[in-house]
C-alpha atoms as a printed R data frame, in Angstrom:
    type eleno elety resid chain resno       x       y       z
1   ATOM     1    CA   MET     A     1   0.000   0.000   0.000
2   ATOM     2    CA   SER     A     2   1.394   3.385  -0.989
3   ATOM     3    CA   ASP     A     3   3.008   6.045   1.184
4   ATOM     4    CA   ILE     A     4   0.514   8.503  -0.324
5   ATOM     5    CA   VAL     A     5  -2.387   6.555   1.195
6   ATOM     6    CA   LYS     A     6  -0.621   6.455   4.575
7   ATOM     7    CA   LYS     A     7  -0.023  10.209   4.445
8   ATOM     8    CA   HIS     A     8  -3.687  10.927   3.709
9   ATOM     9    CA   PHE     A     9  -4.914   8.799   6.614
10  ATOM    10    CA   ASP     A    10  -2.290   9.983   9.084
11  ATOM    11    CA   ALA     A    11  -3.568  13.510   8.451
12  ATOM    12    CA   VAL     A    12  -7.254  12.719   8.904
13  ATOM    13    CA   ALA     A    13  -6.922  10.311  11.866
14  ATOM    14    CA   PRO     A    14  -8.085  12.634  14.689
15  ATOM    15    CA   ASN     A    15 -11.308  13.505  12.838
16  ATOM    16    CA   TYR     A    16 -11.904  10.228  11.036
17  ATOM    17    CA   ASP     A    17 -14.754   8.832  13.138
18  ATOM    18    CA   GLN     A    18 -16.509  12.171  13.374
19  ATOM    19    CA   GLN     A    19 -16.547  12.490   9.590
20  ATOM    20    CA   ARG     A    20 -17.500   8.908   8.726
21  ATOM    21    CA   ARG     A    21 -21.251   9.366   9.042
22  ATOM    22    CA   GLN     A    22 -21.145  12.508   6.913
23  ATOM    23    CA   LEU     A    23 -18.928  10.973   4.241
24  ATOM    24    CA   ILE     A    24 -20.872   7.709   3.935
25  ATOM    25    CA   PRO     A    25 -24.478   8.569   2.988
26  ATOM    26    CA   CYS     A    26 -25.593   4.987   3.734
27  ATOM    27    CA   PHE     A    27 -23.591   4.716   6.989
28  ATOM    28    CA   ASP     A    28 -26.153   2.833   9.118
29  ATOM    29    CA   ASP     A    29 -27.103   0.272   6.474
30  ATOM    30    CA   PHE     A    30 -23.508  -0.103   5.278
31  ATOM    31    CA   TYR     A    31 -22.032  -0.952   8.668
32  ATOM    32    CA   GLY     A    32 -25.205  -2.632   9.885
33  ATOM    33    CA   MET     A    33 -25.266  -5.132   7.033
34  ATOM    34    CA   ALA     A    34 -21.537  -5.733   7.381
35  ATOM    35    CA   ALA     A    35 -21.825  -6.428  11.105
36  ATOM    36    CA   ASP     A    36 -24.804  -8.736  10.572
37  ATOM    37    CA   ALA     A    37 -22.759 -10.781   8.103
38  ATOM    38    CA   VAL     A    38 -20.032 -11.522  10.649
39  ATOM    39    CA   ALA     A    39 -21.525 -14.817  11.812
40  ATOM    40    CA   CYS     A    40 -19.320 -16.962  14.047
41  ATOM    41    CA   VAL     A    41 -20.136 -20.283  15.690
42  ATOM    42    CA   ASN     A    42 -17.526 -19.552  18.331
43  ATOM    43    CA   GLN     A    43 -18.920 -17.044  20.846
44  ATOM    44    CA   ALA     A    44 -15.374 -15.907  21.632
45  ATOM    45    CA   PRO     A    45 -14.169 -15.549  18.048
46  ATOM    46    CA   ARG     A    46 -10.736 -14.409  16.928
47  ATOM    47    CA   ILE     A    47 -11.184 -11.414  14.645
48  ATOM    48    CA   LEU     A    48  -8.622  -9.900  12.280
49  ATOM    49    CA   ASP     A    49  -9.431  -6.373  11.091
50  ATOM    50    CA   LEU     A    50  -7.496  -5.390   7.947
51  ATOM    51    CA   GLY     A    51  -6.891  -1.673   7.515
52  ATOM    52    CA   ALA     A    52  -8.596  -1.276  10.872
53  ATOM    53    CA   GLY     A    53  -8.031   2.463  11.158
54  ATOM    54    CA   THR     A    54  -9.682   3.803  14.288
55  ATOM    55    CA   GLY     A    55 -11.332   0.461  15.033
56  ATOM    56    CA   LEU     A    56 -14.787   1.574  13.916
57  ATOM    57    CA   PHE     A    57 -15.789  -1.740  12.297
58  ATOM    58    CA   SER     A    58 -14.254  -3.719  15.154
59  ATOM    59    CA   ALA     A    59 -16.370  -1.705  17.593
60  ATOM    60    CA   PHE     A    60 -19.536  -2.933  15.852
61  ATOM    61    CA   ILE     A    61 -18.330  -6.529  16.065
62  ATOM    62    CA   ARG     A    62 -17.314  -6.136  19.708
63  ATOM    63    CA   SER     A    63 -20.922  -5.184  20.506
64  ATOM    64    CA   LYS     A    64 -22.058  -8.400  18.832
65  ATOM    65    CA   TYR     A    65 -19.348 -10.633  20.303
66  ATOM    66    CA   PRO     A    66 -18.205  -9.131  23.625
67  ATOM    67    CA   LEU     A    67 -15.924 -12.122  24.305
68  ATOM    68    CA   ALA     A    68 -14.085 -11.782  20.997
69  ATOM    69    CA   SER     A    69 -10.367 -11.097  20.689
70  ATOM    70    CA   PHE     A    70  -9.229  -8.653  18.036
71  ATOM    71    CA   THR     A    71  -6.113  -8.030  15.996
72  ATOM    72    CA   LEU     A    72  -6.177  -4.621  14.341
73  ATOM    73    CA   ILE     A    73  -3.627  -4.032  11.591
74  ATOM    74    CA   ASP     A    74  -3.147  -0.745   9.765
75  ATOM    75    CA   LEU     A    75  -0.378   1.060   7.909
76  ATOM    76    CA   SER     A    76  -1.112   4.317   9.753
77  ATOM    77    CA   GLU     A    77   0.149   4.492  13.326
78  ATOM    78    CA   GLU     A    78  -1.902   7.666  13.769
79  ATOM    79    CA   MET     A    79  -5.090   5.786  12.987
80  ATOM    80    CA   LEU     A    80  -4.151   3.000  15.408
81  ATOM    81    CA   LYS     A    81  -3.578   5.619  18.112
82  ATOM    82    CA   GLU     A    82  -7.247   6.506  17.744
83  ATOM    83    CA   ALA     A    83  -8.170   2.813  17.994
84  ATOM    84    CA   ARG     A    84  -6.148   2.497  21.202
85  ATOM    85    CA   ALA     A    85  -7.997   5.497  22.589
86  ATOM    86    CA   ARG     A    86 -11.312   3.860  21.651
87  ATOM    87    CA   PHE     A    87 -10.616   0.511  23.330
88  ATOM    88    CA   GLY     A    88  -8.277   1.644  26.099
89  ATOM    89    CA   ASP     A    89  -6.067  -1.004  27.691
90  ATOM    90    CA   ASN     A    90  -8.444  -3.858  26.918
91  ATOM    91    CA   PRO     A    91  -6.242  -6.988  26.621
92  ATOM    92    CA   ALA     A    92  -8.611  -8.417  24.017
93  ATOM    93    CA   PHE     A    93  -7.123  -5.990  21.471
94  ATOM    94    CA   ASN     A    94  -3.787  -6.369  19.723
95  ATOM    95    CA   TYR     A    95  -2.423  -3.702  17.365
96  ATOM    96    CA   ILE     A    96  -0.032  -4.080  14.436
97  ATOM    97    CA   ALA     A    97   1.313  -1.093  12.495
98  ATOM    98    CA   ALA     A    98   2.157  -2.699   9.150
99  ATOM    99    CA   ASP     A    99   1.036  -3.218   5.577
100 ATOM   100    CA   TYR     A   100  -1.624  -5.917   5.888
101 ATOM   101    CA   SER     A   101  -1.256  -6.907   2.229
102 ATOM   102    CA   ASN     A   102   2.156  -8.505   2.791
103 ATOM   103    CA   TYR     A   103   2.280  -9.125   6.561
104 ATOM   104    CA   PRO     A   104   3.562 -12.615   7.588
105 ATOM   105    CA   TYR     A   105   0.487 -13.850   9.474
106 ATOM   106    CA   THR     A   106   0.873 -16.919  11.661
107 ATOM   107    CA   GLU     A   107  -2.523 -17.284  13.367
108 ATOM   108    CA   LYS     A   108  -5.923 -18.504  12.226
109 ATOM   109    CA   TYR     A   109  -9.093 -16.479  12.668
110 ATOM   110    CA   ASP     A   110 -12.832 -17.104  12.921
111 ATOM   111    CA   ALA     A   111 -13.570 -13.929  10.993
112 ATOM   112    CA   ILE     A   112 -11.515 -11.536   8.916
113 ATOM   113    CA   ILE     A   113 -13.069  -8.137   8.361
114 ATOM   114    CA   SER     A   114 -12.200  -4.948   6.553
115 ATOM   115    CA   SER     A   115 -13.871  -1.633   5.839
116 ATOM   116    CA   LEU     A   116 -13.026   1.019   3.269
117 ATOM   117    CA   SER     A   117  -9.454  -0.114   2.798
118 ATOM   118    CA   ILE     A   118  -8.917  -2.928   0.301
119 ATOM   119    CA   HIS     A   119  -9.887  -0.634  -2.587
120 ATOM   120    CA   HIS     A   120  -6.508   1.074  -2.114
121 ATOM   121    CA   LEU     A   121  -4.700  -2.053  -3.347
122 ATOM   122    CA   THR     A   122  -3.925  -2.822  -6.962
123 ATOM   123    CA   HIS     A   123  -6.177  -5.442  -8.475
124 ATOM   124    CA   THR     A   124  -3.337  -7.968  -8.431
125 ATOM   125    CA   ALA     A   125  -2.743  -7.255  -4.747
126 ATOM   126    CA   LYS     A   126  -6.464  -7.627  -4.034
127 ATOM   127    CA   ARG     A   127  -6.473 -11.112  -5.550
128 ATOM   128    CA   GLU     A   128  -3.371 -12.121  -3.604
129 ATOM   129    CA   LEU     A   129  -4.898 -10.762  -0.393
130 ATOM   130    CA   PHE     A   130  -8.125 -12.724  -0.881
131 ATOM   131    CA   SER     A   131  -6.048 -15.906  -1.113
132 ATOM   132    CA   THR     A   132  -4.178 -14.973   2.078
133 ATOM   133    CA   ILE     A   133  -7.462 -14.289   3.860
134 ATOM   134    CA   HIS     A   134  -8.829 -17.683   2.822
135 ATOM   135    CA   GLU     A   135  -5.673 -19.356   4.118
136 ATOM   136    CA   ARG     A   136  -5.804 -17.582   7.491
137 ATOM   137    CA   LEU     A   137  -9.453 -18.439   8.223
138 ATOM   138    CA   VAL     A   138 -10.561 -21.546  10.087
139 ATOM   139    CA   ASP     A   139 -13.000 -23.854   8.307
140 ATOM   140    CA   GLY     A   140 -16.393 -22.187   8.441
141 ATOM   141    CA   GLY     A   141 -14.749 -18.798   8.955
142 ATOM   142    CA   VAL     A   142 -16.231 -15.689   7.383
143 ATOM   143    CA   PHE     A   143 -14.708 -12.830   5.394
144 ATOM   144    CA   VAL     A   144 -16.653  -9.559   5.352
145 ATOM   145    CA   ASN     A   145 -15.466  -6.563   3.379
146 ATOM   146    CA   ALA     A   146 -17.405  -3.286   3.567
147 ATOM   147    CA   ASP     A   147 -15.765  -1.300   0.820
148 ATOM   148    CA   GLN     A   148 -16.074   0.705  -2.364
149 ATOM   149    CA   ALA     A   149 -16.824  -0.769  -5.777
150 ATOM   150    CA   ALA     A   150 -16.468   0.532  -9.291
151 ATOM   151    CA   GLY     A   151 -19.481   0.831 -11.532
152 ATOM   152    CA   SER     A   152 -19.931  -1.659 -14.339
153 ATOM   153    CA   THR     A   153 -19.125   1.133 -16.833
154 ATOM   154    CA   PRO     A   154 -17.491   4.589 -16.624
155 ATOM   155    CA   PHE     A   155 -20.985   6.087 -16.888
156 ATOM   156    CA   TRP     A   156 -21.908   4.575 -13.530
157 ATOM   157    CA   ASP     A   157 -18.590   5.546 -11.968
158 ATOM   158    CA   ASP     A   158 -19.231   9.157 -12.902
159 ATOM   159    CA   TYR     A   159 -22.806   8.948 -11.646
160 ATOM   160    CA   TYR     A   160 -21.813   7.467  -8.278
161 ATOM   161    CA   MET     A   161 -19.115  10.085  -7.782
162 ATOM   162    CA   SER     A   162 -21.408  12.987  -8.680
163 ATOM   163    CA   GLN     A   163 -24.090  11.707  -6.298
164 ATOM   164    CA   TRP     A   164 -21.554  11.297  -3.512
165 ATOM   165    CA   VAL     A   165 -20.081  14.775  -3.985
166 ATOM   166    CA   SER     A   166 -23.540  16.314  -4.069
167 ATOM   167    CA   THR     A   167 -24.484  14.549  -0.822
168 ATOM   168    CA   ILE     A   168 -21.360  15.415   1.167
169 ATOM   169    CA   GLN     A   169 -21.617  19.048   0.089
170 ATOM   170    CA   LYS     A   170 -24.919  19.142   2.002
171 ATOM   171    CA   SER     A   171 -23.601  17.164   4.984
172 ATOM   172    CA   GLY     A   172 -22.374  20.042   7.129
173 ATOM   173    CA   LEU     A   173 -18.719  19.178   6.653
174 ATOM   174    CA   SER     A   174 -16.323  22.078   6.215
175 ATOM   175    CA   ASN     A   175 -15.092  22.889   2.731
176 ATOM   176    CA   ASP     A   176 -11.599  21.810   3.804
177 ATOM   177    CA   ALA     A   177 -12.862  18.416   4.949
178 ATOM   178    CA   ILE     A   178 -14.833  17.937   1.738
179 ATOM   179    CA   GLU     A   179 -11.857  18.840  -0.442
180 ATOM   180    CA   ALA     A   180  -9.555  16.568   1.579
181 ATOM   181    CA   SER     A   181 -11.963  13.665   1.156
182 ATOM   182    CA   ILE     A   182 -12.273  14.218  -2.582
183 ATOM   183    CA   GLU     A   183  -8.481  14.359  -2.771
184 ATOM   184    CA   ARG     A   184  -8.178  11.032  -0.892
185 ATOM   185    CA   ARG     A   185 -10.491   9.368  -3.367
186 ATOM   186    CA   LYS     A   186  -8.140  10.213  -6.226
187 ATOM   187    CA   VAL     A   187  -5.846   7.390  -5.085
188 ATOM   188    CA   ASP     A   188  -8.657   4.806  -4.964
189 ATOM   189    CA   ILE     A   189  -8.340   1.716  -7.187
190 ATOM   190    CA   ASN     A   190 -11.909   0.463  -7.208
191 ATOM   191    CA   ALA     A   191 -12.888  -2.862  -8.774
192 ATOM   192    CA   SER     A   192 -16.350  -3.836  -9.938
193 ATOM   193    CA   VAL     A   193 -18.658  -5.935  -7.799
194 ATOM   194    CA   GLN     A   194 -18.495  -8.852 -10.229
195 ATOM   195    CA   ASP     A   195 -14.709  -8.808 -10.452
196 ATOM   196    CA   GLN     A   196 -14.404  -8.826  -6.669
197 ATOM   197    CA   ILE     A   197 -16.854 -11.714  -6.297
198 ATOM   198    CA   ASN     A   198 -14.943 -13.634  -8.979
199 ATOM   199    CA   TRP     A   199 -11.613 -13.047  -7.242
200 ATOM   200    CA   ILE     A   200 -13.031 -14.069  -3.860
201 ATOM   201    CA   CYS     A   201 -14.353 -17.291  -5.390
202 ATOM   202    CA   GLU     A   202 -11.021 -17.927  -7.122
203 ATOM   203    CA   ALA     A   203  -9.383 -17.753  -3.690
204 ATOM   204    CA   GLY     A   204 -11.478 -20.759  -2.617
205 ATOM   205    CA   PHE     A   205 -14.410 -19.146  -0.802
206 ATOM   206    CA   VAL     A   206 -17.987 -20.399  -0.999
207 ATOM   207    CA   HIS     A   207 -21.268 -18.469  -0.807
208 ATOM   208    CA   ALA     A   208 -19.506 -15.280  -1.962
209 ATOM   209    CA   ASP     A   209 -21.833 -12.405  -2.704
210 ATOM   210    CA   CYS     A   210 -22.371  -8.679  -2.552
211 ATOM   211    CA   ILE     A   211 -25.003  -8.513   0.183
212 ATOM   212    CA   TYR     A   212 -25.510  -4.742   0.143
213 ATOM   213    CA   LYS     A   213 -24.855  -1.947  -2.324
214 ATOM   214    CA   HIS     A   214 -25.570   1.773  -2.395
215 ATOM   215    CA   HIS     A   215 -24.013   3.457  -5.403
216 ATOM   216    CA   GLY     A   216 -20.252   2.928  -4.950
217 ATOM   217    CA   PHE     A   217 -20.470   1.462  -1.443
218 ATOM   218    CA   ALA     A   218 -20.727  -2.330  -1.273
219 ATOM   219    CA   VAL     A   219 -20.563  -5.079   1.358
220 ATOM   220    CA   PHE     A   220 -19.106  -8.448   0.383
221 ATOM   221    CA   ALA     A   221 -19.359 -11.640   2.418
222 ATOM   222    CA   ALA     A   222 -18.010 -15.160   1.883
223 ATOM   223    CA   PHE     A   223 -17.258 -18.298   3.874
224 ATOM   224    CA   LYS     A   224 -14.459 -20.840   3.994
225 ATOM   225    CA   ASN     A   225 -16.020 -24.283   3.644
226 ATOM   226    CA   GLY     A   226 -18.610 -26.060   5.684
227 ATOM   227    CA   VAL     A   227 -21.327 -23.411   6.080
228 ATOM   228    CA   THR     A   228 -24.983 -24.063   5.255
229 ATOM   229    CA   ALA     A   229 -27.864 -21.619   5.387
């Protein structure tokens, strides 16, 4: 993941959570559907949060599984500082400041989650990461990615972006915050919903699908083996 991405998120870290709701028009449904999809048989699941940032997604999962243990990995130490402030000295939380796309993982997890991060990777790196995620999950484990997705054609990309800009301009955010967010999106490398589902399936997952979509915001979920409805 690039130094440019790290620089952008280091800068926004102190205000990240405050701005999330204003920058994600579908915030409640987006995170709500993602949290619902994290289904673990183990009531004390081991959770790996990729690109965890301030720990926002992990906080939703902690409410669902209060006995869970969490590993939060992020390239930005500034973002992880905010996560530490959120969770305090809770021993259930472990923090790693590193590039999650090439980190040498050694543990297995019941769930691997991510939100608004994987779209920063090249498409090749996305595919490699999906394979790593599959490898690091226990049988029956779940992968949930609440992220951005490209439109099926440039027409839809332009439409989604124009709708998003129009919405955040009415959100109450300062002009500086709006411009900074638009600038951050210039380094995005979005992939289409279908491509991402295909790559997740190629990695060995079953029941892969996009379970929620609002314009360019999409939630993907998939399981590793042995799960029936």
